[in-house]
C-alpha positions in Angstrom: 103.7 126.1 121.8 105.0 124.8 125.7 106.2 122.1 124.3 108.0 123.2 121.5 109.8 126.1 123.3 111.4 123.2 125.0 113.1 122.2 122.1 116.2 123.2 120.5 116.0 124.6 117.5 116.8 121.5 114.5 114.0 120.4 116.3 111.4 122.5 115.6 112.8 123.0 112.1 112.3 119.6 112.1 108.5 119.7 113.4 108.0 122.8 111.2 108.9 121.3 108.2 106.9 118.2 109.0 103.6 120.7 109.6 104.6 121.8 106.2 104.2 118.4 104.8 101.0 117.4 106.1 99.7 120.7 105.0 100.7 120.3 101.4 99.3 117.0 101.8 95.8 117.7 102.7 96.3 120.9 99.9 96.7 118.4 97.4 93.3 116.5 98.8 91.8 119.5 98.3 92.9 119.9 94.7 92.4 116.1 93.4 88.8 116.3 94.8 87.6 119.5 93.0 89.0 118.4 89.9 87.2 115.1 90.5 83.8 117.2 91.2 84.2 119.5 88.2 85.2 116.5 86.3 82.6 114.5 87.3 79.6 117.8 86.5 80.7 118.4 82.9 79.4 117.2 80.2 83.0 117.8 78.2 84.0 114.0 78.3 80.9 112.3 77.3 81.6 111.5 74.1 83.8 109.3 75.1 81.1 107.4 76.0 79.5 106.9 72.8 82.6 105.8 71.8 83.2 102.0 70.5 86.0 99.6 71.8 89.0 99.7 69.9 90.2 96.4 71.5 88.3 93.2 73.1 89.2 90.1 74.8 90.1 88.2 71.9 93.0 90.7 71.3 94.9 90.0 74.7 98.3 88.2 74.3 98.0 86.8 78.0 94.4 86.8 80.0 95.7 87.5 84.1 93.0 87.1 87.2 93.7 89.4 89.3 91.5 89.6 92.5 91.0 93.0 94.7 93.8 93.6 96.7 96.3 91.7 94.1 99.7 93.2 93.5 100.7 94.4 89.8 104.3 95.0 89.3 104.8 96.6 85.7 108.0 96.6 84.3 109.1 98.7 80.8 110.1 96.9 78.4 112.4 99.5 76.6 116.4 98.7 76.4 118.3 101.2 78.6 120.4 103.2 77.2 
C-alpha cells in the first residue's frame, strides 16, 4: 500500500483496473471448474454415450495428420457480404 500511495492517480487507476481483471479471470476459472464438476457428476448426457456415430472416417473429404501442439487455422467458407 505504501508503494501505491507514491504513484500518481492515473497509475493507481491502472493498477486497480489490472487487479479487477485478474479477479475476473479467477472468477471465470472458478465458474468453469464448477460447471465441469457439475456436468461430469450428472447423468444428463449419458444418452450420448449410447448414440451411434453418424459419420465415419470414410465420410471425410480430407484427412490431416496432426500431432499434439500443432496449430490449426480454420477459415469460414461463407461469402463476405
